[in-house]
C-alpha positions in Angstrom: -8.1 62.1 -15.8 -11.5 60.4 -16.4 -14.4 60.4 -14.0 -14.1 57.8 -11.2 -10.4 57.1 -11.9 -9.4 58.1 -8.4 -11.2 55.2 -6.7 -10.8 51.4 -7.1 -12.7 49.6 -9.8 -15.7 47.6 -8.7 -14.7 44.3 -7.2 -11.0 45.0 -7.2 -9.5 44.3 -3.8 -12.9 43.3 -2.4 -11.9 39.7 -1.9 -8.8 40.5 0.0 -10.6 43.1 2.2 -13.3 40.5 3.0 -10.7 37.9 3.9 -8.9 40.4 6.2 -12.2 41.3 7.8 -13.0 37.6 8.3 -9.5 37.1 10.0 -10.1 40.2 12.2 -13.3 38.7 13.4 -11.7 35.4 14.4 -8.6 36.8 16.1 -10.3 38.0 19.2 -12.5 34.9 19.3 -9.5 32.6 19.3 -7.8 34.7 22.0 -10.9 34.7 24.2 -11.3 30.9 23.6 -7.7 30.2 24.7 -8.3 32.2 27.9 -11.5 30.3 28.6 -9.9 26.9 28.2 -7.1 27.9 30.6 -9.8 28.7 33.3 -10.5 24.9 33.5 -7.1 23.3 32.7 -7.9 19.8 34.0 -11.1 19.4 32.0 -9.4 20.9 28.9 -6.4 18.6 29.2 -8.6 15.5 29.6 -10.4 16.4 26.4 -7.1 17.1 24.6 -5.8 13.7 25.8 -8.8 12.0 24.3 -8.3 13.5 20.9 -4.5 12.8 21.2 -5.2 9.0 21.9 -7.7 8.9 19.0 -5.3 10.5 16.5 -2.5 8.2 17.7 -4.7 5.2 17.1 -5.8 6.3 13.6 -2.3 7.3 12.5 -0.5 4.4 14.2 -2.8 1.7 12.9 -3.0 3.2 9.5 0.8 3.3 9.2 1.0 -0.2 10.6 -1.4 -1.5 8.0 0.4 0.3 5.2 3.8 -0.9 6.3 2.5 -4.5 6.2 1.1 -3.9 2.7 4.4 -2.4 1.5 6.4 -5.2 3.0 4.2 -7.8 1.4 4.4 -6.1 -2.0 8.2 -5.9 -1.6 8.4 -9.6 -0.7 6.1 -10.7 -3.6 8.4 -8.8 -5.9 7.8 -9.3 -9.7 5.7 -12.5 -9.7 2.8 -10.5 -11.1 4.8 -10.2 -14.3 4.7 -13.9 -15.1 2.0 -16.0 -16.7 2.1 -19.8 -16.6 0.6 -21.6 -19.7 -0.2 -25.3 -19.1 -2.0 -27.9 -21.2 -5.7 -28.3 -20.3 -5.9 -31.8 -19.0 -9.8 -31.6 -18.8 -9.9 -31.2 -22.5 -7.5 -34.1 -23.0 -4.4 -32.1 -23.9 -1.4 -33.7 -22.2 1.3 -31.4 -23.4 2.0 -28.2 -25.3 2.9 -28.8 -29.0 5.3 -26.7 -31.0 2.2 -25.3 -32.8 0.8 -24.3 -29.4 4.0 -22.5 -28.5 4.1 -20.8 -31.8 0.5 -19.6 -31.3 1.4 -18.2 -27.9 4.3 -16.3 -29.4 2.0 -15.0 -32.2 -0.5 -13.9 -29.6 2.0 -11.8 -27.6 4.0 -10.5 -30.5 2.0 -7.3 -30.5 3.2 -3.8 -29.4 0.0 -3.4 -27.5 0.8 -6.4 -25.4 4.5 -5.4 -24.9 6.1 -8.4 -26.6 6.9 -10.5 -23.5 9.4 -13.4 -23.6 7.9 -16.9 -24.0 10.0 -19.7 -22.5 8.7 -23.2 -23.1 9.8 -25.9 -20.7 10.1 -29.6 -20.7 9.8 -31.0 -17.2 10.8 -34.2 -15.4 12.1 -35.3 -11.9 15.5 -37.0 -11.3 18.1 -37.7 -8.6 20.9 -35.1 -8.8 24.3 -36.2 -7.4 27.1 -33.9 -6.2 30.6 -34.7 -5.1 29.5 -36.1 -1.7 25.7 -36.0 -1.5 22.6 -36.3 -3.7 19.1 -34.8 -3.7 15.8 -35.1 -5.7 15.1 -32.2 -7.9 13.0 -31.0 -10.8 14.8 -31.1 -14.1 13.7 -28.7 -16.9 14.6 -28.6 -20.5 15.0 -25.0 -21.8 16.5 -23.5 -24.9 16.8 -19.8 -23.9 17.4 -19.7 -20.2 18.5 -16.0 -20.3 15.0 -14.8 -21.0 13.8 -15.8 -17.6 16.7 -16.3 -15.3 20.0 -14.7 -14.2 23.3 -16.4 -13.4 25.3 -15.9 -10.2 28.3 -18.0 -11.4 29.3 -18.7 -15.0 27.3 -17.4 -17.9 23.9 -18.3 -19.3 24.2 -19.4 -23.0 22.0 -17.6 -25.5 21.1 -21.1 -26.8 21.4 -23.9 -24.3 23.1 -26.7 -26.2 25.2 -28.6 -23.6 25.9 -28.7 -19.9 23.7 -28.1 -16.9 22.4 -24.9 -15.3 22.0 -25.5 -11.5 19.6 -23.6 -9.2 21.0 -21.8 -6.2 19.4 -24.1 -3.7 20.7 -27.3 -5.4 24.2 -25.8 -5.8 24.3 -25.0 -2.1 23.0 -28.4 -1.0 25.4 -30.4 -3.2 28.4 -27.9 -2.9 28.5 -27.2 -6.7 29.9 -24.3 -8.7 30.4 -23.4 -12.3 32.9 -25.9 -13.9 32.0 -28.8 -11.5 30.4 -32.1 -12.7 27.0 -33.2 -11.6 25.3 -36.5 -12.0 21.7 -36.4 -13.3 19.9 -39.7 -13.7 23.2 -41.6 -13.9 24.8 -39.3 -16.5 27.7 -36.9 -15.7 27.1 -33.3 -16.9 29.3 -30.3 -16.5 27.8 -27.3 -14.7 28.0 -24.2 -17.0 26.3 -21.8 -14.6 24.7 -21.5 -11.3 21.5 -19.3 -11.1 21.2 -16.3 -8.8 19.1 -17.0 -5.8 15.4 -16.2 -6.6 14.2 -13.2 -4.4 10.6 -13.9 -5.1 8.2 -16.8 -5.6 8.4 -18.4 -9.0 6.1 -21.1 -10.5 9.0 -23.1 -11.7 11.0 -22.8 -8.4 14.4 -22.3 -10.1 16.3 -22.5 -6.8 15.5 -26.2 -6.5 15.8 -27.2 -10.1 18.4 -28.1 -12.7 18.1 -26.9 -16.4 19.3 -29.1 -19.3 19.2 -28.6 -23.1 15.9 -29.5 -24.7 17.8 -32.3 -26.6 18.1 -34.2 -23.3 14.3 -34.8 -23.3 12.5 -37.3 -25.4 9.0 -36.0 -24.6 6.6 -35.2 -27.4 5.6 -31.8 -26.0 6.3 -29.1 -23.5 5.0 -29.4 -19.9 4.4 -25.6 -19.7 5.4 -22.3 -21.1 6.5 -19.3 -18.9 5.5 -15.9 -20.2 7.7 -13.2 -18.7 6.4 -9.6 -19.1 7.8 -6.2 -18.0 4.8 -5.3 -15.7 1.6 -6.7 -14.2 -0.5 -4.8 -16.8 1.5 -6.3 -19.6 1.1 -9.8 -18.2 -2.7 -9.4 -18.0 -2.8 -8.2 -21.6 -0.6 -11.1 -22.7 -2.9 -13.6 -20.9 -6.0 -12.1 -22.6 -4.3 -12.3 -26.0 -3.3 -15.9 -25.4 -6.8 -16.9 -24.5 -8.1 -15.2 -27.7 -5.5 -16.8 -30.0 -4.9 -20.3 -28.6 -8.3 -21.0 -27.1 -10.3 -19.6 -30.0 -11.7 -22.9 -31.1 -11.2 -25.1 -28.0 -9.8 -24.7 -24.5 -6.4 -26.1 -25.2 -4.5 -24.3 -22.4 -5.0 -23.2 -18.9 -3.5 -19.9 -17.8 -2.3 -19.1 -14.3 -2.0 -15.4 -13.9 0.3 -14.5 -11.0 -1.0 -10.9 -11.4 -4.4 -12.1 -10.2 -2.7 -13.5 -7.1 -1.0 -10.2 -6.5 -4.3 -8.4 -6.8 -5.9 -10.7 -4.3 -3.1 -10.0 -1.8 -3.3 -6.3 -2.4 -7.1 -6.3 -1.9 -6.6 -8.2 1.4 -4.2 -5.6 2.7 -6.4 -2.7 1.6 -9.2 -4.3 3.6 -6.9 -4.7 6.6 -5.9 -1.1 6.4 -9.5 0.0 6.2 -10.4 -2.2 9.2 -7.5 -0.8 11.3 -8.5 2.8 10.4 -12.0 2.0 11.5 -10.7 0.8 14.9 -8.7 3.9 15.3 -11.7 6.1 14.2 -13.7 4.6 17.1 -11.2 6.2 19.5 -11.7 9.6 17.8 -15.4 9.3 18.0 -15.1 8.6 21.8 -12.9 11.7 21.9 -15.5 13.7 20.1 -18.2 12.7 22.7 -15.7 13.9 25.4 -15.4 17.3 23.6 -19.2 17.5 23.3 -19.6 16.8 26.9 -16.9 19.5 27.9 -18.5 22.1 25.6 -22.0 21.4 26.9 -20.8 21.7 30.6 -18.9 24.8 29.8 -21.9 26.5 28.1 -24.1 25.6 31.1 -21.6 26.8 33.6 -21.1 30.1 31.7 -24.8 30.6 30.8 -24.9 33.9 32.8 -21.6 35.1 31.3 -23.0 34.4 27.8 -26.2 36.2 28.7 -24.3 39.3 29.8 -22.2 39.2 26.6 -25.4 39.1 24.5 -27.0 41.8 26.6 -24.2 44.3 26.1 -24.3 43.9 22.4 -22.1 40.8 21.5 -23.7 39.2 18.5 -24.7 35.6 18.0 -22.0 35.2 15.5 -19.3 36.4 17.9 -20.5 33.9 20.6 -20.6 31.1 18.0 -17.0 32.0 17.0 -15.7 31.9 20.6 -17.2 28.5 21.4 -16.3 27.0 18.0 -12.7 28.3 18.6 -12.6 26.5 22.0 -13.6 23.2 20.4 -11.3 23.7 17.5 -8.4 24.5 19.8 -9.0 21.3 21.8 -9.1 19.3 18.6 -6.1 21.0 17.1 -4.0 20.6 20.3 -5.0 16.9 20.6 -4.4 16.2 16.9 -1.0 17.9 16.9 0.1 16.0 20.1 -1.2 12.7 18.7 0.6 13.2 15.4 3.9 14.0 17.2 3.5 10.9 19.5 2.8 8.8 16.4 6.1 9.9 14.8 8.0 9.3 18.0 6.4 5.8 18.4 7.1 4.7 14.9 10.8 6.0 15.2 11.2 4.1 18.4 9.8 0.9 16.8 12.3 1.2 13.9 15.2 1.8 16.3 14.2 -1.0 18.7 13.2 -3.6 16.0 15.9 -4.4 13.4 13.5 -6.6 11.5 11.4 -3.5 10.5 12.7 -2.0 7.3 13.2 1.8 7.8 12.7 2.3 4.1 9.1 1.0 4.4 8.4 3.2 7.4 9.7 6.2 5.6 7.7 5.6 2.5 5.9 8.9 1.5 2.5 7.1 1.5 2.6 6.9 5.3 2.5 10.6 5.4 -1.1 10.3 4.2 -2.2 8.7 7.4 -0.5 11.3 9.5 -2.4 14.1 7.6 -5.6 12.1 7.7 -5.4 11.6 11.5 -4.4 15.3 12.0 -7.3 16.6 9.9 -9.8 14.1 11.4 -8.8 15.2 14.9 -9.3 18.9 14.2 -12.6 18.1 12.4 -13.9 16.0 15.3 -13.2 18.9 17.6 -15.1 21.4 15.5 -18.0 19.1 14.8 -18.4 18.1 18.4 -18.4 21.7 19.5 -20.9 22.8 16.8 -24.1 21.9 18.7 -23.1 23.4 22.1 -21.9 26.6 20.3 -25.1 26.9 18.3 -27.3 26.3 21.4 -25.4 28.9 23.4 -25.4 31.5 20.6 -29.2 31.2 20.0 -30.2 31.4 23.7 -32.2 34.5 24.5 -30.2 36.9 26.8 -33.2 37.4 29.1 -33.4 33.6 29.8 -29.7 33.2 30.3 -29.5 36.2 32.8 -32.7 34.9 34.6 -30.8 31.6 35.5 
């Protein structure tokens, strides 16, 4: 057995011993703090109520703003994945030529861009007649409708050579279905498919449109091209690639990036959430002032008691621990009660309001606001009690006893 092997190596176990010693120092402080708070229940309950209201405001308003943002994002859907390419009228370009469409396809035919679908469209307006009524609708010419749309009835052809594809809104207004005959600008055309109802905003408004083969149009060029990507990031990359390829020499096309619109909406809701959190934080600041007042009054009233404690050997650190524990207990009790009330309030709102989607309320991101409010409430309590605790701990015992 070597020398010194009977004892612990230097540093081994020191961290755990230190932690246990630290906890042992705080246990009696917390116990004494709880006893002191029970001595003046009314004042303590009012301070706890202030923190509770502040935490409820922060968590409730934060969740409210987040649910609004999630609902808007859900309603917007996938519009951020589309880019609309139109001729630049300011440059004298009236339509997109076949060369322009080929250049757009070349630009996005890149693995880095994601190879999104390019759907060129002819466009016109016409009166559309059903069996018993008629309506005015936009008529598009498209060759590959399956790249951008889905059918609810019938089947979308890989190459649109004949027949009409009717939007969900037009089909409902005119009472049309797959296999029926529709009149378009005086010509009778068989309906080969009815599109599924669009769940999101689309720049071509497919619900209120009719799609014909490109051969039905005599126009020299396309009215626009729809670029359909897999994600918003892919759509942005596609838009940048199109600008570099098609507009290299002159500004031939304008691009409308729906992803930019989504970003604007998201920025607005981020600002709204921050504003609502700020409103709730004001309530917590007021609660912090209440705790500061309670702790200052408590130290003044117990000045002789604190002087006696110091005189009999209680250290400044122990006095500081007791008073900080009192403030921390007030903050923790108020934060826990406020968090629980927030959960109950949100659950009651979901139960009483069918329009509120429970899936949005139960989104994991809402838990962030509960944890934020809980931590903020405890922090406000400790910070508000820091000055009174420091002041009481550093007062000379003789001066405290003399009062």
